[in-house]
C-alpha positions, 0 to 999 in steps of 0.5 A: 129082221131090223126094225126100220122107219120109212121116215116122212114120205112125201105122201102115203095112201093110208090113215094117219100116217104122215109121219111114215111107218114101221115095219118089223118082221115082215109086217106094218107095225106102226103108222106114225102120225105127222110131225111125231115118232115111232112109239119104238126106236127104229133100229133102222131109218129109211129117209122117206122125203122124196117118196109117194108110199102105196100098198105094193100092186097086186096083179090078178090075171097074166099070161107071163109065157106070151112075152115071147110074142108080143107085138107078133105080125101074125096076130097085131090088129085082131080081136080075141078069137082070130088073135088065138087062131093066130097064136096057138100054133106059135105057142105050141112051141114053148120049151122049158127053157124059154118058159123060164125066162118069159116067167123071169121077164114078166116078174121082174117088169112087175116087181119094176112096176111097183107090184109085189104079188101077183097071179098067172094063168097058164093053160099051154102046155106042149110035150115036154112043159110037164113043169111049168108051175115048178118053174114059175115057183122057183122064178117066183122065190128067187125075185121074192114075189108073192105068186098064185099060180094057176094051174090053167088047162085045155082038154078042147082042141079043134077036133072036139069042136074047140078053138086050141089046136090038138099040140096045146091041150092035155087029156083030163087025167092027166091035168086032174093028176098035176093039179093034185101034185101042185097043190101038194107041193106048193099051196101054203095057206094063211097070212104072210103065205108067199106061194098059192095055188089056183086052179084055172082051165082056160076057159068054155071055148077051150075046156070041157065041162067035165075038167070044170066041175072036176077042177071045182071040187078038188079046189073044194078039197083043198081049200084053193081058188079058182080062176078062169076067163068069163064073159070077155067077148060077144064070141064067147057068149055065141060059143056057149049058147051053141054048144052048151045051150046056156050063156055064160054065167049060166055055164059057170053055175052048172059046173059048180063056180058060182062061189066066193072061191072064183075070181073071173078074168074080164067080165065084160059081157055081165048083164044086170041079172048077171051082176047080182048072181055074182054077187049074191055068190061072192065071185070077183072080177078082174077088170083088164083095161089095157088089154080090153082096149087092145083086142077091143073087147069091150068095157067091163061094169066095173061100176055096176059091179062094185055098187053090186057089191062085187069085189073088182081087182085089176090085171094086166093080162097077157103080154101078147095082148097088153102088150106089157107087164106094167100094172102101175101103166094098167091103173092109168088105164083103167081110170081113163077107160072108165071115165069115158064111161062114167064120167068123174065119178070114178078117181084116182082112188078108185083105181089104185084101190081096184088094183090093191085091196081089190086084187087083195079079195080076188085072191082069197087074201087079207093080210096085204093091199093095204097100209095098215097095222098088222098087214104084210110089208108090201110097199111100193115106192115112187119118185116124181123125179121125173119132168112128167110130174113137174107141177104136180100138185098132189103127188097121189093123183100125180101118180096116175094122171101123170103116168107114173111107171116104174117104182124106185123101190119096192119092198116084199116082206118087209125085204128091199127087192127093189132098190134105186129102180134095180131089181135086186139080184137082177142082170136086166141087160142080161135077161133082155139078152137072153129072153130076146134070144128065145123070142126068136124062135116065135118070129119065123113066119115060114115055119 
């Protein structure tokens, strides 16, 4: 690959790089000081004088399939449990083609917002959707995003005292067999990995303790990560206590998940004692501000978590509870939501750190999430040309405070994946039409 100098950016979130940075063979090889030239002549120069450069954003919690049921009449204005009960029967209609279009749309949205690495928590497996993980890997590789695919699962249905209907759950043996298959086929280890696999039983109210324990053992055996929803609502806390006799964190410890492999979605209702246990065992937390506000679930204790030493990342969460896939918008929401609780002590730099370095820690990665020599060349470049930015004095703060929502350029592993706001190789108009047609199957309220 040619070396490329991203020259003289308007601003760059990194130390000592006023003159830009040099990329070679998919990595950042030099940070250039203001007014200086690279140590070695770059083969290509990109004039970045209109651009604010960030490390590529990292999304650590999502549900791609939910792009098919955004703002659904059955589910709007409901809290989590009622929202789930309204949508589970609709999600049972998910087919491989609908899954592919939902995945492609979500990945494209994320990429256009500046995301270079994402995870997705897929746990709905109606009959005929055995290859959901294969579909997701295929679509991520085509678009060029790095992805942690999480082989989710539910095996505790309504007849067993759980929340989901029988039509979207699987037997434990089927789940574990496919977990082994997906890990063996796709899980890459080490620096620069494009695809990694995590195991992700959905939540305490939709899986058995046996499945949680078995997934924890598989993750240790195959050196992969663990993910689940935890402490999202008071209803969940009450469910755990009624069914298992434990609080959510007690439950997590009981199934062997309190360890450094685990990152949790939401983590809203943690006590001080809970936070102490999380930091002791190296557990990370993904903050999902937009969906937490939409579903009125509560506020993640981000400052207490970080002050204690828990890594905090960001996620857009499901496209039916957000209801979009734009992490740059989520960065702004994180600032505004946390300002309400913590005041000015939470800054634009904090929330950008959550979306990059913090999220990288959630995924167990040290090679992404930062503009520094030796890191992967995953970059998001934004312009300040829109009216919303006119008059902005601090370019980096302006991205958050003025509401940036689309990257002009995105680079992943040293290759441009978005150019002039358009994802490379994607017909956005066609995607919008095809996805919209697939979503119609989920809108029939009379079935």
